[in-house]
N, C-alpha and C positions, 0 to 999 in steps of 0.2 A: 415438406421439410422447410423450416425457417432457419435463417442464419443472419447474425448481425454482430458487428463490433459495437460495444457499448462503453462509452467514456464515463467514468465515475468522477464527478466533480463536487466540490463543496469547500467550505472554509476549513481551516485546521481543526483537528480533534472532534469532528462530528461522528467518527466511527466508520469511515469509508473502508479502511483495511479490514476491520473486524467484520463488517458486512460482507465484503468480498470473500473472506475465509468461510463464513457461514454458508453463503450461496454455493461455493465450490465444494464444501464438505471436507476440505483439507486446508492445511496452513499454506497459503500462497504468499501473503504479505505479512511483514513483521508488524507488531503492534506495540505501542508505547503510549504512556500518558503525556509524553513530551510532544508539543505541537510540531508539525512539519517533519515527522519521522520519515515519511515517504519522500524519496528523492528521485524516483524513476517511474516510468510508466510500466506498472506491473500487470502482466496478463494473467487472468484467471479464466478457466474454461468450464462452462456449465452445459452439460447435455441433459435436456429435460423433456418430459412428455406430460402435459397437463391438459385435461379434458380432451379435445380433439386436435390439439396442437403439439407438434414435436419439433424440436430444433436444437441448435447449438448457439449459445451466446458467449462471445469472447469479451470479457470485461477488461477494461484498461483502467487500473487504479492510478489516479494522478495525485501529485502533491497538493496539499491544501492551499487554496488561494488566499493570499494575505498581502496587503499593500505594504511594500518596503522598498527602499532604494538600494539595499544590499545586493551585491553582485550575485550571490548564490540564490537569493530569492527571485531575482529576475530570471535566472536560469530555470528555476522551478516553475515559474509562470509560463515560460516558453514550452516546457514539457506539457503542461496542462492545455495550452492553446493548440499545440500540435495535435494532441489527442482529439480535441473538439473538431478540428478540420478533417480528420481522417475517419471519424466514427459514423456509423449508421444511426445510432441512437445515443441519448444522453440520460444517465441516471444522476439526478441532482439530489444529494443527500444533505438533510438538515438535522439539527440536534434539538429534540423536543424539550430538553432541559435548559436551553439557552434562548433568551429572547432574540428574535431576529433584529439585526442592526444594519449599519451601513454596508458591511461586507455582503450581507444577504441581498441588499438592494442592488449592489454592483453586479453580483453574480446573476441575479434574476434578469437585470437589464442586458447583460452579456448573452444570456441564453434566449432572450425574447425572440430573436429572429429564427431560432431553431425550435420554437414552441411545439410544432407538430410532431417532433421526434423526442420530446423531453418527458420523462417520467420522474416524479418527485417521491422520494422516500423520506419520511419524517422518522428518524431513528430514536431509539431509547424510550419507546412508549411504555416499557416495563417500569420506567421511573416517572414519566410524565406523559399523559395521553391527550393533551389539549392540542388540537390541530388549528384552531381558529386563527392564532396569530400568524401562522405560516401561510394559510390560505389568503390572508389579506395582503401580505407583503410580496407574494409571488403573482405573476401574471398568467399562471397556468391553470388549466381546467381542474376543478375540484375532483373530477372523475379520474384524473391522472395523478392524484396525490394519495399516497398510501402510508398508513402508520405501520411501522415495523420495529422489531427488536433484533438487533444483530446478536445479542447475548442469548436470547431464548429461542429465536427462529420464528417468533410470531409474525404473521403477515407475509412471510417469505414466498409462499406459493402464489398469493394474489399479486405480489410485485412481479414475480417472474412471468406469470401469465400475461400481465399487462405488457411486458417487454416483448414476449413472444408474439403477441397480437399485433404489435407495431412493426416487428421485424420483417424484412422482405423475404421472399422465397429465395432459397439458395442451398447449395450443398455444404456439408460440414467441412471445415478446414482441417480439423484434428480428429484423430480416432477417439472412440468413446472412453478409452482408458486414460486420456490426458486430462489433467486439471490445471496445468500451467506449461509454458514453454521456456521457462527460465533455465539457463545452463547451470551446471553443478557449481562452478566457482562463484557465480553471482549469488546463488542461494546460500552457500556457506558463508560468504562475506556478510550477507544481510542478517543471518542468524547471529553471527558474532556481534555485529553492530547492535542488534536488538538487546542482547544480553548485557552489552557494555552500557548502553544509554539507560537501561532500566536500573543500573546499579550505581551510576555516577551522579554527581551533583547537577542541579538544574541547568547551570550555564555551560557545562562541559559537553553534553551530547552533541550540540551543534558544531563543536570544534573538533570532532573526530570523524574519520572514515576508516574503512577496512580495506587493506590491499592484500590480495592473494598472490603471494610471491612464487610459490611452487605448488604443484598438485600432481600426484602420481597414483594411478590405480594399479595395485599389485594383485592381479586376478588370482594367482595361485593361492594367496592368503585371504582373498576376498576383503582386502584392506585398501582404504583410500588414505594416502598420506598427504597432509596439507601443511604448508608453512604459511602463516598469515601474520600481517602486521596491523596493529591498531595505530593509526597515524593521528597525532595531535598537533596543534598549531605552535605551541610553545614548549620549551624545555621544562618549564616549571610544572606543566600538566602531566608529564610522564609519571611523576611520583604518585599522582592521584590514581592513575590507571593501574600502576603496579601495586600500590598499597603497601602497608607496613609488612615487611617480611615476605612480600610477594603475594599477600593474601587476596587482594582484589583481582589481579590477573588470573590467579588460580581459580577463583570463584567464577569469573567470566568464562574461562576455558571449560570448566566442568559443566556449567549450565548450558553452554553452547553445545557440548557433546551430547548432553541429555536430549536437547531439542533435535539435533541432527539424527540421532538414533531413531526418532519417530518418523523421519522423512526418508532416510536412505536404508537400503538393505545391507550396505557394506559396514564393516567395522571402520572406524575413523580414528586415525592418529593425528592429532592436531598439535602442531608446534606454534604457539601463539606468543608474539613479542610486541613490544611497543617502540615506536620511534617518532621523531619530530619531522613534520613537513611545514616549515615556517610559513605562517600566513597563507596556508593553502586555499582558503576560501576566497582569496582575491586573485588567484592565478587561473587564467583561462584554460591552460592545458590540463590542469587537474580537474577543474569543473567539467570540462568536456568529457573527461574519462569517467567520472563518477555520477554525473547527473544526466539523465537521458531516458 
């Protein structure tokens, strides 16, 4: 039996979260075209048997690594660094459709001391299948570089087999029916945030987070009642989230309920509102609560 914690790292928008969801076979991490959507170390659990290897891999999806002096970005880098120090293996994800640049060189240099436990996945080969630029920019063995598609699942078994081969012997930490260990409130907040950022203007997604104010399970009715707030930085942004006649907040609420229905067996009653948390991205106590 093999067991390993696997940190997933890479620059923003390479498809780390989509890849995690494909490997787990369930929606574990939210997905958006907006860079740096991931703000937390998200755990996804894969139980797999390939050839003569059987094991459990606990993946830790980390925020995209991007150079910036903003306080929130520094916190995101801290999350990624912590995952690297605590992991058994590293899955370094690159984007086959984007030429490797300075960020790839920085990440490759960061991971060089961990080379023996690094597996590289070059994602989006359903769009572009040339690996040569990535082999040259990284210092890792070509035998540990795998072309994959998080959209189609191509190359997934080969990637998982490579990780299982490197994983140490150990007992599973979770039961076979687990695919994540996120608590209910966190998952609901993330789904609401996903639906909000996919509907709002490019600059607004980084200015919002979701706070679950109240949550109650009414077992008799198989109903989960939730009151949540979308928090924006400025009063002027509230109108964007609410929309004309409340159309935007209604669309976010209904699309979130549709996604949550696919995850939970309960009926969900969602009371969704908007309020301002002035300049929250510069406040340590807020960042400590929502980034980690």
